C-alpha positions as CSV (number, residue, x, y, z in Angstrom):
1,M,-199.9,-5.1,46.2
2,K,-203.6,-5.4,46.9
3,R,-203.2,-5.4,50.6
4,P,-203.8,-2.0,52.2
5,F,-200.8,-2.1,54.5
6,N,-198.5,-2.9,51.6
7,R,-200.0,0.0,49.6
8,F,-199.4,2.3,52.6
9,L,-195.8,1.2,52.8
10,V,-195.3,1.9,49.1
11,R,-196.9,5.3,49.5
12,W,-194.7,6.1,52.5
13,F,-191.6,5.1,50.6
14,V,-192.6,7.1,47.6
15,C,-193.4,10.2,49.7
16,G,-190.0,9.9,51.4
17,L,-188.2,9.4,48.2
18,G,-190.0,12.3,46.6
19,L,-189.1,14.6,49.5
20,W,-185.5,13.5,49.3
21,V,-185.3,14.1,45.5
22,A,-187.1,17.5,46.0
23,A,-184.6,18.5,48.7
24,S,-181.7,17.5,46.5
25,L,-183.0,19.5,43.5
26,L,-184.3,22.5,45.3
27,G,-181.2,23.0,47.5
28,D,-181.7,25.2,50.6
29,R,-185.4,25.9,49.8
30,V,-186.3,22.4,51.1
31,S,-183.9,21.2,53.8
32,Y,-183.9,18.3,56.2
33,N,-180.5,18.7,58.0
34,S,-179.0,15.8,56.0
35,R,-180.7,13.3,58.3
36,V,-182.4,10.2,56.9
37,G,-184.7,10.0,59.9
38,V,-186.2,13.4,59.0
39,I,-187.0,12.2,55.5
40,V,-188.5,8.9,56.8
41,T,-190.7,10.7,59.4
42,A,-191.7,13.5,57.0
43,G,-192.6,10.9,54.4
44,L,-194.8,9.1,56.9
45,I,-196.6,12.3,57.8
46,L,-197.0,13.2,54.2
47,A,-198.4,9.8,53.4
48,I,-200.9,10.1,56.2
49,I,-201.9,13.6,55.2
50,N,-202.3,12.4,51.6
51,I,-204.6,9.6,52.8
52,I,-206.8,11.6,55.2
53,I,-206.7,15.3,54.4
54,K,-206.0,15.5,50.7
55,P,-209.2,13.8,49.5
56,V,-211.3,16.2,51.5
57,V,-209.4,19.2,50.1
58,V,-209.7,17.9,46.6
59,I,-213.5,17.4,46.9
60,L,-213.9,20.9,48.4
61,S,-211.8,22.5,45.6
62,L,-213.3,20.5,42.8
63,P,-214.7,23.6,41.0
64,A,-211.2,25.2,41.0
65,I,-209.7,22.0,39.8
66,L,-212.2,21.7,36.9
67,F,-211.9,25.3,36.0
68,S,-208.1,25.2,35.8
69,L,-208.2,21.8,34.0
70,G,-206.4,20.1,36.9
71,L,-203.6,22.7,37.4
72,F,-205.0,23.5,40.8
73,M,-203.8,20.1,41.9
74,I,-200.3,21.7,42.0
75,V,-201.5,24.2,44.5
76,I,-203.1,21.4,46.6
77,N,-199.9,19.3,46.5
78,G,-198.0,22.4,47.7
79,L,-200.4,22.9,50.5
80,M,-199.9,19.3,51.6
81,V,-196.1,19.8,51.6
82,I,-196.3,23.1,53.5
83,L,-198.6,21.4,56.0
84,V,-196.0,18.7,56.6
85,S,-193.4,21.4,57.0
86,R,-195.5,23.2,59.7
87,L,-196.4,20.0,61.6
88,Y,-192.8,18.6,61.5
89,E,-190.2,21.3,62.2
90,P,-187.0,19.4,61.1
91,L,-188.3,19.5,57.6
92,H,-188.0,23.1,56.5
93,V,-189.7,24.6,53.4
94,T,-188.9,28.2,52.8
95,N,-192.0,29.4,51.1
96,F,-195.1,28.3,49.2
97,G,-193.4,28.4,45.8
98,A,-190.8,25.9,47.0
99,A,-193.6,23.7,48.5
100,M,-195.4,23.7,45.1
101,L,-192.2,22.7,43.3
102,A,-191.6,20.0,45.9
103,G,-195.1,18.8,45.4
104,M,-194.5,18.6,41.6
105,V,-191.3,16.6,42.2
106,I,-193.1,14.3,44.6
107,G,-195.9,13.8,42.1
108,L,-193.5,13.0,39.4
109,V,-191.6,10.5,41.6
110,N,-195.0,8.9,42.6
111,Y,-195.9,8.6,38.9
112,L,-192.6,7.0,38.0
113,V,-192.6,4.5,40.9
114,T,-196.3,3.6,40.3
115,T,-195.6,3.0,36.6
116,I,-192.6,0.8,37.3
117,L,-194.5,-1.3,40.0
118,E,-197.6,-1.7,37.8
119,E,-195.6,-3.1,34.9
120,K,-194.5,-6.1,37.0
């Protein structure tokens, strides 16, 4: 999994899976109209945002991350989810609290999938 394209495909899959799990757990606070295409497209957009925009936001908010002992990352993950929701209308997130919860679910799914793939 050292090739960049393969890593991107895994990141895309994990983002889509995380969004699907978050929508299942959070009910009507995160909705995608029960269409798989919405999850796939939103996962792609989230993967691209996490590659391009998230590192810049993390560097700019490094003092807040250090001061909060890393808890500010939950806010950053929520911002990334709400940004995807604003850029791609079929994915609907009701408020920032739901986006933060979805970001936590996506982070947990990312951790679990990465752990499973690195064991092999």
